[in-house]
A tleap script that builds the chain and sets N, CA, C and O, in Angstrom:
source leaprc.protein.ff14SB
mol = sequence {
  NMET PRO THR GLU ARG GLN ALA SER LEU ALA
  SER ARG LEU GLN LYS GLU ALA GLY ILE GLU
  SER VAL PHE PRO VAL GLU ALA ASN ALA VAL
  PHE VAL SER MET ASP GLU ARG LEU ALA SER
  GLY LEU HIE LYS ARG GLY TRP ARG PHE TYR
  LYS PHE ILE GLU PRO ASP VAL TYR ARG LEU
  MET CYS SER TRP SER THR THR GLU GLU GLU
  ILE SER SER PHE ILE ALA ASP VAL LEU ARG
  LEU ASN CASP
}
set mol.1.N position { -113.218 3.894 89.669 }
set mol.1.CA position { -113.616 2.339 89.659 }
set mol.1.C position { -114.767 2.295 91.065 }
set mol.1.O position { -114.292 2.193 92.196 }
set mol.2.N position { -115.788 2.354 90.928 }
set mol.2.CA position { -116.673 1.926 91.687 }
set mol.2.C position { -116.328 1.385 93.051 }
set mol.2.O position { -115.520 0.475 93.237 }
set mol.3.N position { -117.245 2.241 94.328 }
set mol.3.CA position { -116.863 1.806 95.568 }
set mol.3.C position { -118.167 0.639 95.577 }
set mol.3.O position { -119.124 0.466 94.823 }
set mol.4.N position { -117.480 -0.355 97.359 }
set mol.4.CA position { -118.694 -1.464 96.998 }
set mol.4.C position { -120.212 -0.573 97.188 }
set mol.4.O position { -121.158 -0.949 96.495 }
set mol.5.N position { -120.399 0.549 98.094 }
set mol.5.CA position { -122.079 0.842 97.950 }
set mol.5.C position { -122.443 1.787 96.799 }
set mol.5.O position { -123.440 2.508 96.808 }
set mol.6.N position { -121.713 1.731 95.993 }
set mol.6.CA position { -121.748 2.423 94.576 }
set mol.6.C position { -122.659 1.246 93.391 }
set mol.6.O position { -123.559 1.426 92.571 }
set mol.7.N position { -121.692 -0.237 93.933 }
set mol.7.CA position { -121.904 -1.088 93.430 }
set mol.7.C position { -123.462 -1.704 93.554 }
set mol.7.O position { -124.234 -2.208 92.739 }
set mol.8.N position { -123.534 -1.379 95.114 }
set mol.8.CA position { -124.738 -2.232 95.652 }
set mol.8.C position { -125.820 -1.038 95.458 }
set mol.8.O position { -126.992 -1.363 95.265 }
set mol.9.N position { -125.604 -0.204 95.486 }
set mol.9.CA position { -126.689 0.796 94.587 }
set mol.9.C position { -127.185 0.353 93.433 }
set mol.9.O position { -128.318 -0.121 93.349 }
set mol.10.N position { -126.398 0.467 92.471 }
set mol.10.CA position { -126.796 -0.215 90.850 }
set mol.10.C position { -127.515 -1.187 91.050 }
set mol.10.O position { -128.694 -1.238 90.698 }
set mol.11.N position { -126.884 -2.119 91.661 }
set mol.11.CA position { -127.397 -3.691 91.658 }
set mol.11.C position { -128.544 -3.982 92.052 }
set mol.11.O position { -129.419 -4.601 91.447 }
set mol.12.N position { -128.567 -3.379 93.451 }
set mol.12.CA position { -130.183 -3.509 93.684 }
set mol.12.C position { -131.414 -2.288 93.275 }
set mol.12.O position { -132.631 -2.227 93.454 }
set mol.13.N position { -130.721 -1.673 92.843 }
set mol.13.CA position { -132.140 -1.138 91.720 }
set mol.13.C position { -132.431 -1.750 90.733 }
set mol.13.O position { -133.623 -1.950 90.502 }
set mol.14.N position { -131.566 -2.165 89.975 }
set mol.14.CA position { -132.062 -2.860 88.962 }
set mol.14.C position { -132.561 -4.699 89.100 }
set mol.14.O position { -133.366 -5.110 88.264 }
set mol.15.N position { -132.097 -5.550 90.031 }
set mol.15.CA position { -132.741 -6.326 90.300 }
set mol.15.C position { -133.821 -6.501 91.443 }
set mol.15.O position { -134.486 -7.535 91.517 }
set mol.16.N position { -133.952 -5.583 92.219 }
set mol.16.CA position { -134.847 -4.659 93.044 }
set mol.16.C position { -136.347 -4.325 92.853 }
set mol.16.O position { -137.427 -4.730 93.280 }
set mol.17.N position { -135.864 -3.355 91.972 }
set mol.17.CA position { -137.221 -2.443 91.205 }
set mol.17.C position { -137.215 -2.038 89.827 }
set mol.17.O position { -137.967 -1.206 89.318 }
set mol.18.N position { -135.818 -3.044 88.968 }
set mol.18.CA position { -136.106 -3.101 87.507 }
set mol.18.C position { -135.370 -1.701 87.026 }
set mol.18.O position { -135.312 -1.626 85.799 }
set mol.19.N position { -134.795 -0.577 87.725 }
set mol.19.CA position { -134.568 0.552 86.893 }
set mol.19.C position { -132.927 0.388 87.088 }
set mol.19.O position { -132.251 0.240 88.106 }
set mol.20.N position { -132.560 0.480 85.636 }
set mol.20.CA position { -131.166 0.060 84.983 }
set mol.20.C position { -130.320 1.669 85.072 }
set mol.20.O position { -130.863 2.773 85.119 }
set mol.21.N position { -128.889 1.366 85.075 }
set mol.21.CA position { -128.277 2.341 85.280 }
set mol.21.C position { -127.996 2.679 83.848 }
set mol.21.O position { -127.770 1.655 83.203 }
set mol.22.N position { -127.932 3.848 83.092 }
set mol.22.CA position { -127.720 4.650 82.077 }
set mol.22.C position { -126.279 4.376 81.842 }
set mol.22.O position { -125.899 3.865 80.789 }
set mol.23.N position { -125.681 4.622 82.555 }
set mol.23.CA position { -123.917 4.402 82.014 }
set mol.23.C position { -123.260 3.696 83.219 }
set mol.23.O position { -123.616 3.843 84.388 }
set mol.24.N position { -122.316 2.960 82.810 }
set mol.24.CA position { -121.104 2.267 83.924 }
set mol.24.C position { -121.178 2.959 85.138 }
set mol.24.O position { -121.490 4.135 85.322 }
set mol.25.N position { -120.831 2.033 86.010 }
set mol.25.CA position { -121.065 2.649 87.446 }
set mol.25.C position { -119.298 2.632 87.692 }
set mol.25.O position { -118.700 1.603 88.006 }
set mol.26.N position { -118.572 4.072 87.467 }
set mol.26.CA position { -117.109 3.956 87.611 }
set mol.26.C position { -116.718 4.278 88.259 }
set mol.26.O position { -115.506 4.114 88.394 }
set mol.27.N position { -117.629 5.142 89.351 }
set mol.27.CA position { -117.022 6.508 89.964 }
set mol.27.C position { -118.182 6.496 91.443 }
set mol.27.O position { -118.627 5.377 91.698 }
set mol.28.N position { -118.566 7.433 92.197 }
set mol.28.CA position { -119.339 7.528 92.983 }
set mol.28.C position { -120.618 8.067 92.620 }
set mol.28.O position { -121.452 8.420 93.454 }
set mol.29.N position { -120.729 8.113 91.745 }
set mol.29.CA position { -121.990 8.350 91.224 }
set mol.29.C position { -122.759 6.819 90.440 }
set mol.29.O position { -122.186 5.737 90.311 }
set mol.30.N position { -124.276 7.176 89.977 }
set mol.30.CA position { -125.250 6.003 89.788 }
set mol.30.C position { -126.236 6.811 88.921 }
set mol.30.O position { -127.019 7.563 89.502 }
set mol.31.N position { -126.265 6.700 87.357 }
set mol.31.CA position { -126.931 7.690 86.769 }
set mol.31.C position { -128.005 6.572 86.011 }
set mol.31.O position { -127.693 5.563 85.379 }
set mol.32.N position { -129.244 7.060 86.274 }
set mol.32.CA position { -130.701 6.013 86.410 }
set mol.32.C position { -131.648 6.907 85.586 }
set mol.32.O position { -131.581 8.128 85.730 }
set mol.33.N position { -132.413 6.424 84.838 }
set mol.33.CA position { -133.104 6.618 84.159 }
set mol.33.C position { -134.779 6.501 85.087 }
set mol.33.O position { -135.124 5.398 85.512 }
set mol.34.N position { -135.564 7.580 85.276 }
set mol.34.CA position { -136.793 7.280 86.234 }
set mol.34.C position { -137.855 8.363 86.002 }
set mol.34.O position { -137.720 9.527 85.625 }
set mol.35.N position { -138.732 7.800 86.268 }
set mol.35.CA position { -140.097 9.242 85.658 }
set mol.35.C position { -140.074 10.320 86.481 }
set mol.35.O position { -139.229 10.245 87.373 }
set mol.36.N position { -140.880 11.501 86.451 }
set mol.36.CA position { -140.910 12.499 87.358 }
set mol.36.C position { -141.351 12.320 88.605 }
set mol.36.O position { -140.828 12.641 89.672 }
set mol.37.N position { -142.861 11.509 88.261 }
set mol.37.CA position { -143.294 10.853 89.444 }
set mol.37.C position { -142.200 10.097 90.451 }
set mol.37.O position { -142.351 10.540 91.590 }
set mol.38.N position { -141.484 9.416 90.407 }
set mol.38.CA position { -140.951 8.558 91.323 }
set mol.38.C position { -139.805 9.967 92.000 }
set mol.38.O position { -139.673 10.475 93.113 }
set mol.39.N position { -139.370 10.115 91.099 }
set mol.39.CA position { -138.594 11.330 91.816 }
set mol.39.C position { -138.829 12.599 92.517 }
set mol.39.O position { -138.036 13.266 93.183 }
set mol.40.N position { -140.425 12.868 92.164 }
set mol.40.CA position { -140.850 13.841 92.616 }
set mol.40.C position { -141.329 13.471 94.143 }
set mol.40.O position { -141.338 14.307 95.046 }
set mol.41.N position { -141.751 12.013 94.316 }
set mol.41.CA position { -142.192 11.463 95.329 }
set mol.41.C position { -140.582 11.193 96.251 }
set mol.41.O position { -140.442 11.743 97.343 }
set mol.42.N position { -139.475 10.323 95.676 }
set mol.42.CA position { -138.698 10.103 96.575 }
set mol.42.C position { -137.941 11.714 97.337 }
set mol.42.O position { -137.411 11.689 98.448 }
set mol.43.N position { -138.011 12.631 96.729 }
set mol.43.CA position { -138.002 14.495 97.093 }
set mol.43.C position { -138.625 14.254 98.399 }
set mol.43.O position { -137.989 14.159 99.449 }
set mol.44.N position { -139.955 14.156 98.280 }
set mol.44.CA position { -140.796 14.897 98.940 }
set mol.44.C position { -140.653 13.752 100.248 }
set mol.44.O position { -141.026 14.226 101.321 }
set mol.45.N position { -140.111 12.156 100.311 }
set mol.45.CA position { -139.360 11.724 101.231 }
set mol.45.C position { -137.780 12.376 101.723 }
set mol.45.O position { -137.064 11.959 102.633 }
set mol.46.N position { -137.623 13.110 101.128 }
set mol.46.CA position { -136.438 13.675 101.915 }
set mol.46.C position { -134.821 13.285 100.896 }
set mol.46.O position { -133.668 13.611 101.176 }
set mol.47.N position { -135.153 12.773 100.118 }
set mol.47.CA position { -134.148 12.139 99.391 }
set mol.47.C position { -133.507 13.348 98.428 }
set mol.47.O position { -134.150 14.287 97.959 }
set mol.48.N position { -132.208 13.112 98.267 }
set mol.48.CA position { -131.573 14.473 97.492 }
set mol.48.C position { -130.584 14.129 96.237 }
set mol.48.O position { -129.493 13.569 96.339 }
set mol.49.N position { -131.322 14.676 94.786 }
set mol.49.CA position { -130.256 13.792 94.253 }
set mol.49.C position { -131.115 14.905 92.594 }
set mol.49.O position { -132.235 15.416 92.592 }
set mol.50.N position { -130.346 14.925 91.741 }
set mol.50.CA position { -130.481 15.940 90.594 }
set mol.50.C position { -130.626 15.203 89.472 }
set mol.50.O position { -130.012 14.200 89.106 }
set mol.51.N position { -131.678 15.930 88.865 }
set mol.51.CA position { -131.647 15.846 87.165 }
set mol.51.C position { -130.306 16.065 86.508 }
set mol.51.O position { -129.800 17.165 86.729 }
set mol.52.N position { -129.664 15.263 85.775 }
set mol.52.CA position { -128.788 15.426 85.252 }
set mol.52.C position { -128.901 15.567 83.616 }
set mol.52.O position { -128.182 16.465 83.179 }
set mol.53.N position { -129.502 15.006 82.839 }
set mol.53.CA position { -130.207 15.062 81.439 }
set mol.53.C position { -131.437 14.958 81.698 }
set mol.53.O position { -132.092 14.326 82.526 }
set mol.54.N position { -131.825 16.156 80.308 }
set mol.54.CA position { -132.783 16.011 79.933 }
set mol.54.C position { -133.514 14.937 79.325 }
set mol.54.O position { -133.157 14.856 78.149 }
set mol.55.N position { -134.586 13.874 79.677 }
set mol.55.CA position { -135.706 14.450 79.774 }
set mol.55.C position { -135.821 13.696 81.234 }
set mol.55.O position { -136.686 14.116 82.003 }
set mol.56.N position { -134.815 12.378 81.731 }
set mol.56.CA position { -135.237 11.738 82.517 }
set mol.56.C position { -133.984 11.090 83.321 }
set mol.56.O position { -134.294 10.189 84.101 }
set mol.57.N position { -132.930 11.352 83.253 }
set mol.57.CA position { -131.283 10.614 83.596 }
set mol.57.C position { -131.350 11.418 85.110 }
set mol.57.O position { -131.659 12.578 85.382 }
set mol.58.N position { -131.034 10.573 85.740 }
set mol.58.CA position { -130.739 10.997 87.512 }
set mol.58.C position { -129.601 10.906 87.940 }
set mol.58.O position { -129.101 9.822 87.643 }
set mol.59.N position { -128.821 11.694 88.629 }
set mol.59.CA position { -127.473 11.203 89.159 }
set mol.59.C position { -127.768 10.822 91.128 }
set mol.59.O position { -128.119 11.642 91.976 }
set mol.60.N position { -127.535 9.667 91.284 }
set mol.60.CA position { -127.496 9.622 92.070 }
set mol.60.C position { -126.344 9.372 93.221 }
set mol.60.O position { -125.817 8.275 93.038 }
set mol.61.N position { -125.852 10.013 94.253 }
set mol.61.CA position { -124.126 9.776 94.985 }
set mol.61.C position { -124.629 8.665 96.046 }
set mol.61.O position { -125.671 8.201 96.508 }
set mol.62.N position { -123.081 8.520 96.145 }
set mol.62.CA position { -122.867 7.696 97.574 }
set mol.62.C position { -121.621 8.257 97.825 }
set mol.62.O position { -120.889 8.281 96.836 }
set mol.63.N position { -121.224 8.652 98.712 }
set mol.63.CA position { -119.929 8.603 99.650 }
set mol.63.C position { -119.168 7.582 100.199 }
set mol.63.O position { -119.600 6.437 100.065 }
set mol.64.N position { -118.113 7.761 100.795 }
set mol.64.CA position { -117.546 6.959 102.093 }
set mol.64.C position { -118.069 6.548 102.834 }
set mol.64.O position { -117.879 5.460 103.378 }
set mol.65.N position { -119.121 7.577 103.105 }
set mol.65.CA position { -119.601 7.243 104.517 }
set mol.65.C position { -121.271 6.879 104.331 }
set mol.65.O position { -122.123 6.943 105.216 }
set mol.66.N position { -121.451 6.505 103.000 }
set mol.66.CA position { -123.120 5.635 102.655 }
set mol.66.C position { -123.093 4.392 103.435 }
set mol.66.O position { -122.198 3.600 103.730 }
set mol.67.N position { -124.203 4.454 103.650 }
set mol.67.CA position { -124.210 2.878 104.798 }
set mol.67.C position { -125.206 1.918 104.086 }
set mol.67.O position { -126.142 2.342 103.408 }
set mol.68.N position { -125.000 0.865 104.243 }
set mol.68.CA position { -125.963 -0.289 103.454 }
set mol.68.C position { -127.733 0.006 103.950 }
set mol.68.O position { -128.740 -0.201 103.273 }
set mol.69.N position { -127.621 0.582 105.441 }
set mol.69.CA position { -128.798 1.101 105.758 }
set mol.69.C position { -129.535 2.057 105.070 }
set mol.69.O position { -130.734 1.827 104.906 }
set mol.70.N position { -129.031 3.133 104.615 }
set mol.70.CA position { -129.173 3.703 103.941 }
set mol.70.C position { -129.755 3.958 102.091 }
set mol.70.O position { -130.490 4.705 101.445 }
set mol.71.N position { -128.700 2.595 101.856 }
set mol.71.CA position { -129.168 2.280 100.552 }
set mol.71.C position { -130.505 1.260 100.412 }
set mol.71.O position { -131.340 1.341 99.511 }
set mol.72.N position { -130.512 0.450 101.324 }
set mol.72.CA position { -132.016 -0.261 102.093 }
set mol.72.C position { -132.999 0.626 101.773 }
set mol.72.O position { -133.694 0.495 100.765 }
set mol.73.N position { -133.134 1.706 102.716 }
set mol.73.CA position { -133.979 2.779 102.769 }
set mol.73.C position { -134.701 3.427 101.615 }
set mol.73.O position { -135.922 3.381 101.471 }
set mol.74.N position { -133.761 4.105 100.706 }
set mol.74.CA position { -133.677 4.240 99.904 }
set mol.74.C position { -134.432 3.541 98.427 }
set mol.74.O position { -135.157 4.127 97.624 }
set mol.75.N position { -133.875 1.783 98.403 }
set mol.75.CA position { -134.746 1.355 97.722 }
set mol.75.C position { -136.172 1.172 98.283 }
set mol.75.O position { -137.060 1.373 97.455 }
set mol.76.N position { -136.631 0.776 99.726 }
set mol.76.CA position { -137.597 0.805 99.835 }
set mol.76.C position { -138.772 1.549 99.861 }
set mol.76.O position { -139.908 1.080 99.934 }
set mol.77.N position { -138.347 3.164 99.775 }
set mol.77.CA position { -139.032 4.188 99.119 }
set mol.77.C position { -139.145 4.131 97.570 }
set mol.77.O position { -140.235 4.434 97.085 }
set mol.78.N position { -138.246 3.813 96.843 }
set mol.78.CA position { -138.214 3.157 95.497 }
set mol.78.C position { -139.532 2.484 94.881 }
set mol.78.O position { -140.170 2.922 93.924 }
set mol.79.N position { -139.804 1.356 95.609 }
set mol.79.CA position { -140.501 0.244 95.700 }
set mol.79.C position { -141.732 0.685 96.129 }
set mol.79.O position { -142.631 0.590 95.294 }
set mol.80.N position { -142.115 1.300 97.578 }
set mol.80.CA position { -143.254 1.991 97.702 }
set mol.80.C position { -143.780 2.772 96.577 }
set mol.80.O position { -144.816 2.409 96.021 }
set mol.81.N position { -143.013 4.028 96.127 }
set mol.81.CA position { -143.746 4.922 95.085 }
set mol.81.C position { -143.865 3.716 93.510 }
set mol.81.O position { -144.389 4.106 92.467 }
set mol.82.N position { -143.469 2.761 93.617 }
set mol.82.CA position { -143.906 2.289 92.376 }
set mol.82.C position { -144.548 1.204 92.329 }
set mol.82.O position { -144.575 0.271 91.526 }
set mol.83.N position { -145.251 1.508 93.624 }
set mol.83.CA position { -146.266 0.364 93.576 }
set mol.83.C position { -147.513 0.651 93.021 }
set mol.83.O position { -148.374 -0.225 92.952 }
savepdb mol mol.pdb
quit
């Protein structure tokens, strides 16, 4: 069962950035499809996540300590890089 933070991350990525979850959000991970340019840009901004399935599925992890502010910062960076 996803926590509030994973659900928030998945929902906001979909609503604000048009990035859909590839798999149902059932635990502390959100799996999304994003292009290499976006993933590389996010890595350069200090975000840490990993490619899960080739060619473009990435695993975004949330912990019990992930804050809504961190999610907002991540979403803001996604939106800046997608402009």
